Rosetta silent file (secondary structure, phi, psi, omega in degrees, C-alpha in Angstrom):
SEQUENCE: MQRYLFIPAAVWLLSGCDADDITLVTTPQPVTINTDFNDGEQGWSAGFSDYPVADADIYELESGIADLPDDSGQQGFRLKGMNRSDDLFMYLKGEVIRLSPNTNYTVHGSITFLSNAGVDCIGIGGSPGESVYMKLGASEIEPEQVDFYLNIDKGQQSQSGNDAIVIGNVAAQDASCDGNTFGSKTITVALEDGFEIQSSTEGTFWLMVGTDSGYEGLTDLYYTEINLTLTP
SCORE:     score description
SCORE:     0.000 S_00000001
   1 L     0.000  131.085  179.891    0.000    0.000    0.000 S_00000001
   2 L   -81.236  139.993  171.592    1.375    3.416   -0.973 S_00000001
   3 L   -97.830  153.808 -177.073    1.539    6.172    1.593 S_00000001
   4 E   -83.489  140.426  179.140    0.965    9.752    0.526 S_00000001
   5 E   -71.106  -46.627 -172.653    3.900   12.093    0.238 S_00000001
   6 E  -153.768  136.865  178.355    2.109   15.282    1.043 S_00000001
   7 L  -124.550   90.868 -177.755   -1.432   16.377    1.799 S_00000001
   8 L   -70.576  148.082  176.610   -1.629   20.193    1.500 S_00000001
   9 L   -81.221  140.797  176.307   -4.394   22.053    3.274 S_00000001
  10 L   -67.352  145.083  177.309   -6.843   23.916    1.086 S_00000001
  11 L  -103.431  115.068 -176.249   -6.607   27.694    1.280 S_00000001
  12 E  -104.582  129.394  176.099  -10.030   29.202    1.644 S_00000001
  13 E  -107.475  124.705 -178.158  -10.671   32.869    0.902 S_00000001
  14 E   -99.308  134.602  176.803  -13.858   34.285    2.451 S_00000001
  15 E  -136.958  161.752 -179.644  -15.713   37.166    0.843 S_00000001
  16 L   104.150  156.814 -175.022  -19.051   38.867    1.378 S_00000001
  17 L   -95.491  -36.955 -175.250  -20.567   40.757    4.274 S_00000001
  18 L  -102.354  151.898 -179.878  -23.347   38.482    5.449 S_00000001
  19 H   -58.916  -32.383 -179.212  -23.084   34.884    6.610 S_00000001
  20 H   -77.841   -7.313 -174.306  -25.620   33.893    3.936 S_00000001
  21 H  -119.468   24.130 -179.282  -23.487   35.530    1.244 S_00000001
  22 L   -82.094  130.959  177.717  -20.085   33.948    1.964 S_00000001
  23 E  -111.267  129.303  177.719  -18.281   32.546   -1.067 S_00000001
  24 E   -94.686  122.133 -178.188  -15.553   29.925   -0.636 S_00000001
  25 E  -121.894  125.649  177.420  -12.756   30.314   -3.170 S_00000001
  26 E   -96.443  120.942  178.946   -9.860   27.866   -3.486 S_00000001
  27 L  -106.880  123.812  178.993   -6.664   29.464   -4.783 S_00000001
  28 L   -58.037  132.785 -178.819   -3.905   27.115   -5.990 S_00000001
  29 L  -122.459  151.967  172.351   -0.852   27.471   -3.763 S_00000001
  30 L   -60.049  142.979  179.035    2.748   26.207   -4.076 S_00000001
  31 E  -118.781  131.986  178.160    3.265   22.896   -2.312 S_00000001
  32 E  -109.747  139.276  177.440    6.590   21.890   -0.766 S_00000001
  33 E  -125.463  105.774 -177.765    7.717   18.311   -0.204 S_00000001
  34 E  -111.964  111.814 -175.726   10.775   18.062    2.032 S_00000001
  35 E  -117.008  122.419  170.720   12.021   14.521    2.585 S_00000001
  36 E  -112.316  110.561 -173.395   14.938   13.523    4.803 S_00000001
  37 H   -72.855   -2.965  169.446   15.336    9.776    4.444 S_00000001
  38 H   -66.534  -16.948  178.116   17.054    9.558    7.793 S_00000001
  39 H   -99.059   12.173  178.199   13.445    9.693    9.032 S_00000001
  40 L   104.504 -171.427 -174.142   12.331    6.729    6.902 S_00000001
  41 L   -68.910  -35.187  176.418   10.578    6.273    3.569 S_00000001
  42 L    52.588   42.181  174.643    7.996    9.031    4.201 S_00000001
  43 L    96.727  -12.684  177.186    5.679    7.949    1.421 S_00000001
  44 L   -86.074  148.542  172.585    8.284    7.109   -1.219 S_00000001
  45 E  -138.388  160.330 -173.464    8.650    3.581   -2.583 S_00000001
  46 E  -100.910  155.806  174.615   11.148    2.002   -4.983 S_00000001
  47 E  -152.992  162.471  177.923   10.776    0.418   -8.394 S_00000001
  48 E  -135.903  150.507  175.167   12.847   -0.981  -11.259 S_00000001
  49 E  -153.748  177.772 -179.459   12.145   -1.367  -14.973 S_00000001
  50 L    65.287   44.106  175.537   13.704   -2.073  -18.369 S_00000001
  51 L  -155.173  153.942  179.260   14.924   -5.512  -17.405 S_00000001
  52 L   -76.185  118.815 -175.651   13.516   -9.065  -17.742 S_00000001
  53 H   -59.143  -33.668 -178.901   11.703   -9.905  -14.514 S_00000001
  54 H   -65.647  -21.043 -179.557   12.476  -13.599  -14.925 S_00000001
  55 H  -107.895   25.054 -173.655   16.199  -12.771  -14.705 S_00000001
  56 H   -57.179  -33.013 -175.788   15.932  -10.404  -11.736 S_00000001
  57 H   -59.455  -38.299 -176.235   18.507  -12.328   -9.680 S_00000001
  58 H   -77.667   -7.452  178.245   21.400  -11.479  -11.985 S_00000001
  59 H   -89.295   -7.549  174.954   20.566   -7.774  -11.760 S_00000001
  60 L    53.534   43.634 -175.701   21.423   -7.701   -8.027 S_00000001
  61 L   -74.530  132.707  175.445   18.518   -5.338   -7.300 S_00000001
  62 E  -139.839  145.062  176.391   18.291   -3.859   -3.816 S_00000001
  63 E  -155.643  155.233  177.430   16.125   -1.114   -2.362 S_00000001
  64 E   133.254  168.386  177.592   15.044    0.261    1.007 S_00000001
  65 E   -68.427  130.403 -176.049   16.157    2.426    3.906 S_00000001
  66 E  -147.548  157.857  175.066   19.762    1.558    4.808 S_00000001
  67 E   -63.647  138.884  177.981   22.734    2.911    6.752 S_00000001
  68 L   -66.945  150.051 -177.734   24.875    5.251    4.695 S_00000001
  69 L   -80.265   51.769  177.084   28.278    3.855    3.603 S_00000001
  70 L  -149.488 -169.373 -178.115   30.189    6.178    5.922 S_00000001
  71 L  -103.500   23.880 -177.408   30.587    6.750    9.646 S_00000001
  72 L   -76.304  -23.087 -175.500   27.857    9.407    9.909 S_00000001
  73 L    77.344    6.906 -179.441   25.312    7.090   11.517 S_00000001
  74 L   -93.444  170.982  179.439   22.687    8.474    9.115 S_00000001
  75 E  -126.013  161.318  175.801   20.392    6.605    6.736 S_00000001
  76 E  -146.677  174.675  176.470   19.207    6.985    3.154 S_00000001
  77 E   -93.969  109.982 -174.786   16.953    5.287    0.625 S_00000001
  78 E   -89.133  134.858  170.487   19.239    2.857   -1.200 S_00000001
  79 E  -128.822  124.805 -175.429   18.748    1.823   -4.829 S_00000001
  80 E  -137.715  139.635  177.501   21.247   -0.636   -6.285 S_00000001
  81 E  -166.404  147.806  175.471   21.357   -2.588   -9.523 S_00000001
  82 E   -96.490  119.681 -171.459   23.626   -4.245  -12.089 S_00000001
  83 L   -84.481   73.286 -179.261   22.739   -2.934  -15.536 S_00000001
  84 L   -79.514  -15.869  179.030   22.919   -6.123  -17.595 S_00000001
  85 L   -91.115   -3.551 -175.583   20.213   -4.938  -20.017 S_00000001
  86 L    63.758   21.170 -178.814   22.164   -1.731  -20.832 S_00000001
  87 L  -159.937   27.937 -174.851   19.037    0.235  -19.919 S_00000001
  88 L   -66.124  132.541  176.280   18.177   -0.372  -16.254 S_00000001
  89 E  -114.344  124.533  179.521   15.882    2.234  -14.692 S_00000001
  90 E  -120.452  129.363 -171.134   15.820    2.541  -10.874 S_00000001
  91 E  -146.577  161.020  169.346   13.351    4.975   -9.341 S_00000001
  92 E  -114.032  144.676 -178.597   11.484    6.326   -6.345 S_00000001
  93 E  -141.862  157.454  175.707    7.821    7.265   -6.592 S_00000001
  94 E  -167.525  148.421 -176.824    5.096    8.701   -4.418 S_00000001
  95 E   -95.966  139.155  173.425    1.592   10.104   -4.812 S_00000001
  96 E  -109.636  133.806 -178.970    0.579   13.665   -3.937 S_00000001
  97 L  -125.621  171.611  178.958   -3.101   14.300   -3.164 S_00000001
  98 L    60.047   34.154  168.227   -5.409   17.223   -2.364 S_00000001
  99 L   -83.409  172.309  173.922   -3.895   19.494   -4.959 S_00000001
 100 L   -69.804  129.398 -177.274   -6.056   21.897   -6.932 S_00000001
 101 L   -65.312  148.498  173.938   -7.830   19.801   -9.604 S_00000001
 102 L    49.384   42.823 -177.177   -6.991   20.236  -13.294 S_00000001
 103 L  -119.112  136.850  177.410   -4.225   22.681  -12.440 S_00000001
 104 E   -78.316  128.356  177.143   -0.826   22.989  -14.123 S_00000001
 105 E  -122.183  146.423  170.563    2.107   22.595  -11.719 S_00000001
 106 E  -108.280  124.383 -179.617    5.848   22.936  -12.292 S_00000001
 107 E   -94.090  124.097  179.783    7.957   20.497  -10.259 S_00000001
 108 E  -151.231  169.784 -179.051   11.362   21.858   -9.227 S_00000001
 109 E   143.442 -142.533 -175.823   13.808   21.725   -6.304 S_00000001
 110 E  -141.583  151.091  178.217   16.792   19.593   -5.305 S_00000001
 111 E  -130.348  124.921 -179.554   17.794   15.940   -4.937 S_00000001
 112 E  -117.040  135.980 -176.487   20.756   14.904   -2.757 S_00000001
 113 E  -153.859  161.273  169.583   22.323   11.452   -2.854 S_00000001
 114 E  -100.698  135.901 -177.238   25.501    9.469   -2.298 S_00000001
 115 E  -126.478  145.798  176.380   26.919    7.829   -5.431 S_00000001
 116 L   -92.237   10.155 -176.783   29.594    5.192   -5.954 S_00000001
 117 L  -109.471  121.599  178.331   30.474    6.699   -9.368 S_00000001
 118 L   -82.068 -176.514 -177.964   33.313    9.184   -9.693 S_00000001
 119 L   -91.220  138.214  175.355   33.889   11.876  -12.313 S_00000001
 120 L    58.161   39.311  176.643   35.425   11.059  -15.733 S_00000001
 121 L   -93.614  156.446 -178.600   35.689    7.312  -15.040 S_00000001
 122 L  -101.000  137.416  179.522   35.785    4.679  -17.771 S_00000001
 123 L  -148.601  171.633  179.859   33.202    1.899  -17.933 S_00000001
 124 L   -75.573  126.056  179.330   31.606   -0.665  -20.245 S_00000001
 125 L    81.689  -22.166 -178.904   29.055    0.906  -22.578 S_00000001
 126 L   168.069  176.749 -179.739   29.607    4.297  -20.948 S_00000001
 127 L   -77.310  150.282 -179.395   30.981    5.924  -17.838 S_00000001
 128 L   -69.706  -16.617 -179.958   29.603    4.831  -14.446 S_00000001
 129 L  -106.202  -62.405 -175.265   28.806    8.456  -13.582 S_00000001
 130 L   -70.145  -19.164  179.289   28.113   10.599  -16.622 S_00000001
 131 L   -97.885    9.151  172.671   26.254    7.792  -18.463 S_00000001
 132 E  -113.343  106.787 -166.955   23.787    7.214  -15.620 S_00000001
 133 E   -95.737  128.442  176.967   21.212    9.955  -16.070 S_00000001
 134 E   -83.753  133.928 -178.977   19.100   11.370  -13.253 S_00000001
 135 E  -126.837  147.682  176.579   15.482   12.057  -14.199 S_00000001
 136 E  -124.857  130.664 -178.626   12.615   13.943  -12.583 S_00000001
 137 E  -155.320 -179.194  179.024    9.054   13.333  -13.666 S_00000001
 138 E  -160.904  155.055 -180.000    5.400   13.018  -12.800 S_00000001
 139 E  -155.522  158.389  178.446    2.302   11.322  -14.170 S_00000001
 140 L   -73.231  -29.572  178.936   -1.385   10.967  -13.475 S_00000001
 141 L  -100.379  158.683 -179.434   -1.014    7.177  -13.262 S_00000001
 142 L   -70.563  125.326  176.452    1.269    5.273  -10.907 S_00000001
 143 L   -66.653  130.498  176.676    4.655    4.487  -12.519 S_00000001
 144 L  -161.513  157.373  179.468    5.292    0.745  -12.595 S_00000001
 145 E   -75.935  133.423  173.971    6.917   -1.895  -14.770 S_00000001
 146 E  -124.045  115.158 -171.628    4.671   -3.621  -17.307 S_00000001
 147 L    60.491 -106.197 -176.601    6.361   -6.626  -18.903 S_00000001
 148 L  -100.240  -40.131 -169.889    9.817   -5.168  -19.629 S_00000001
 149 E  -100.778  169.389  173.080    9.320   -1.389  -19.736 S_00000001
 150 E   -73.988  150.035 -176.823    7.892    1.337  -17.534 S_00000001
 151 L   -83.810    2.552  173.495    4.231    2.160  -18.179 S_00000001
 152 L  -124.347  166.631 -175.274    4.956    5.891  -18.626 S_00000001
 153 L   -91.726   93.679  177.832    7.259    7.701  -21.063 S_00000001
 154 L   -88.205   -7.484 -171.400   10.469    8.449  -19.162 S_00000001
 155 L    82.707  177.079 -179.025   12.575    8.665  -22.339 S_00000001
 156 L  -119.431  117.951  176.572   15.649    6.530  -22.982 S_00000001
 157 L    51.874 -111.758 -174.558   18.935    7.150  -21.169 S_00000001
 158 L   -76.315   -4.190 -177.741   20.118   10.681  -22.112 S_00000001
 159 L   -98.967  136.294  173.013   16.756   11.538  -23.727 S_00000001
 160 L   -75.962  162.209  176.787   13.826   13.040  -21.857 S_00000001
 161 E  -124.262 -174.274  179.555   10.318   11.678  -22.353 S_00000001
 162 L   -67.898  -23.551 -174.802    6.784   13.009  -22.083 S_00000001
 163 L  -115.182    7.433  178.789    6.639   12.078  -18.396 S_00000001
 164 E  -162.056  151.409  178.184   10.207   12.799  -17.213 S_00000001
 165 E  -124.091  150.536  174.176   13.148   15.092  -17.952 S_00000001
 166 E   -77.381  129.886 -178.498   16.902   14.605  -17.604 S_00000001
 167 E  -120.908   -1.015 -179.583   18.253   16.812  -14.810 S_00000001
 168 E   158.605 -158.107  177.739   21.857   15.582  -14.460 S_00000001
 169 E  -142.184  179.487 -172.748   23.905   12.457  -13.799 S_00000001
 170 L   -99.703    8.861  177.769   25.277   10.512  -10.832 S_00000001
 171 L   -66.237  119.882 -177.792   28.980   11.389  -11.199 S_00000001
 172 L  -112.053  133.749 -172.950   30.073   12.618   -7.745 S_00000001
 173 L   -57.579  -38.204 -174.626   33.258   14.619   -7.271 S_00000001
 174 L   -94.391    1.955  177.981   34.460   12.768   -4.155 S_00000001
 175 L   -84.019  157.695 -178.873   33.611    9.252   -5.351 S_00000001
 176 L   -97.603  165.767  179.376   36.276    6.919   -6.727 S_00000001
 177 L   -82.516  -11.086  179.628   36.418    5.145  -10.080 S_00000001
 178 L   -88.547   -1.412  177.568   36.647    1.698   -8.481 S_00000001
 179 L    80.580    4.341 -175.415   33.115    1.981   -7.070 S_00000001
 180 L   -99.556  -15.308 -179.696   34.257    1.556   -3.467 S_00000001
 181 L  -116.493  126.853 -177.443   34.243    5.182   -2.314 S_00000001
 182 L   -94.768  148.989  174.274   31.021    7.193   -2.252 S_00000001
 183 E  -129.530  152.245  179.854   30.625   10.905   -2.799 S_00000001
 184 E   -91.414  144.392  179.039   27.712   13.226   -2.095 S_00000001
 185 E  -145.855  141.342  174.101   26.001   15.172   -4.856 S_00000001
 186 E  -120.236  128.087  174.568   23.067   17.571   -5.062 S_00000001
 187 E  -107.230  124.649 -178.178   21.230   18.235   -8.309 S_00000001
 188 E  -111.286  133.800  179.482   19.182   21.429   -8.312 S_00000001
 189 E  -116.075  116.534  179.615   16.364   22.138  -10.765 S_00000001
 190 L   -74.021  160.407 -179.404   15.300   25.770  -11.129 S_00000001
 191 H   -54.082  -44.550 -176.577   11.662   26.752  -11.606 S_00000001
 192 H   -70.077  -14.650  178.937   12.243   27.664  -15.251 S_00000001
 193 H  -107.216    6.911 -173.459   13.803   24.230  -15.888 S_00000001
 194 L   -74.649  176.380 -179.449   11.237   22.194  -13.973 S_00000001
 195 E   -95.799  130.995 -177.871    8.831   19.498  -15.122 S_00000001
 196 E  -100.844  136.201  178.982    5.295   20.588  -15.959 S_00000001
 197 E  -150.753  150.396  175.179    2.237   18.447  -15.258 S_00000001
 198 E  -100.796  132.850  177.182   -1.480   18.941  -14.827 S_00000001
 199 L   -68.125  158.661 -179.321   -3.148   17.500  -11.744 S_00000001
 200 L   -74.385  175.838  176.923   -6.025   15.077  -12.194 S_00000001
 201 L   -65.152  -19.299  175.633   -9.687   15.919  -11.734 S_00000001
 202 L   -91.356   -1.615 -179.754   -9.234   14.561   -8.194 S_00000001
 203 L    76.836   43.215 -178.846   -6.252   16.861   -7.551 S_00000001
 204 L  -135.673  160.807  159.983   -3.545   14.176   -7.581 S_00000001
 205 E  -166.113  166.771 -179.475   -0.484   13.003   -9.471 S_00000001
 206 E  -100.497  132.021  172.709    2.538   10.755   -8.952 S_00000001
 207 E   -92.272  151.441  179.012    6.069   12.104   -8.531 S_00000001
 208 E  -146.919  135.110  172.616    9.087   10.135   -9.730 S_00000001
 209 E  -128.673  130.512 -177.715   12.867   10.476   -9.324 S_00000001
 210 E  -164.088  174.817 -179.510   15.135    7.905  -10.953 S_00000001
 211 E  -121.128  134.297  179.204   18.239    6.955  -12.913 S_00000001
 212 E  -111.560  115.363 -166.181   18.373    5.699  -16.499 S_00000001
 213 E  -102.913  131.599  168.996   21.625    3.824  -17.069 S_00000001
 214 L  -108.986    6.972  178.649   23.786    3.474  -20.141 S_00000001
 215 L   -98.204  123.060 -176.145   26.628    2.051  -18.060 S_00000001
 216 L   -86.796   63.893 -179.914   26.808   -1.741  -18.149 S_00000001
 217 L  -158.223 -162.034 -174.800   27.842   -2.157  -14.539 S_00000001
 218 E   -90.450  127.386  171.296   26.766   -1.663  -10.931 S_00000001
 219 E  -111.747  129.661 -177.110   25.119    1.568   -9.796 S_00000001
 220 E  -131.325  113.919 -175.800   24.745    2.056   -6.038 S_00000001
 221 E  -126.778  146.080  171.803   22.929    5.149   -4.740 S_00000001
 222 E  -124.443  104.226  175.113   21.714    6.363   -1.365 S_00000001
 223 E   -72.798  128.083  179.932   19.139    9.147   -1.660 S_00000001
 224 E  -106.364  -37.987  178.615   19.415   11.302    1.451 S_00000001
 225 E  -143.725  140.555  169.443   17.093   14.253    0.720 S_00000001
 226 E  -129.284  113.635 -178.918   14.439   15.143   -1.838 S_00000001
 227 E  -121.571  106.323 -175.110   13.174   18.713   -1.565 S_00000001
 228 E  -122.530  149.481  172.908   10.645   19.628   -4.218 S_00000001
 229 E  -121.299  135.390  176.193    8.237   22.493   -4.791 S_00000001
 230 E  -106.524  105.898 -174.292    5.093   22.176   -6.901 S_00000001
 231 E  -102.708  119.100 -179.832    4.393   25.640   -8.242 S_00000001
 232 L   -75.082    0.000    0.000    0.996   26.295   -9.873 S_00000001
């Protein structure tokens, strides 16, 4: 069962002089979603796609809240996978409800994570950092794998799709090229570069953050914070 990421309160504007003549007006407001995974999943859940489900064992897929690979004593949401299909997609998703119905929102903000991929490293099929593309997206339906692929249009590797945009890659300055040393990285998306989506007639949509890999090797990430604003 999915938990909700954020349930914003409606903003009611009262007008009129008499109690019998009060009009309730809902004005769309920006919504902020601030997630620190040291406090648990907080409504996010993990998924994988673009791989044969029958061969899942050889992809070494792992997900869930885990201790960070350092001595900080903190936790993050770990996503790990071996990209044997040359196109593995690993993502976090969560539903937002009680938005203004049929309203256009721009999703923007920042995503912070630890990555095992250094800068300018060499790998099979592509680099372990620059060839693993971070994407931000949203959709009216819940993102999930159907047969081999994702059921929404995330695009392929370095290409954006109708339901997600490329916002960076997982190459971290302090990570090593051997995959054994992790580095922290924050990707920031400005309002003018954000992802646009219209809420459903019920005032909902699904958020998604994930990596689309062109590197034929192991990607190991620990998401520590996701701070997003939904601006109408």
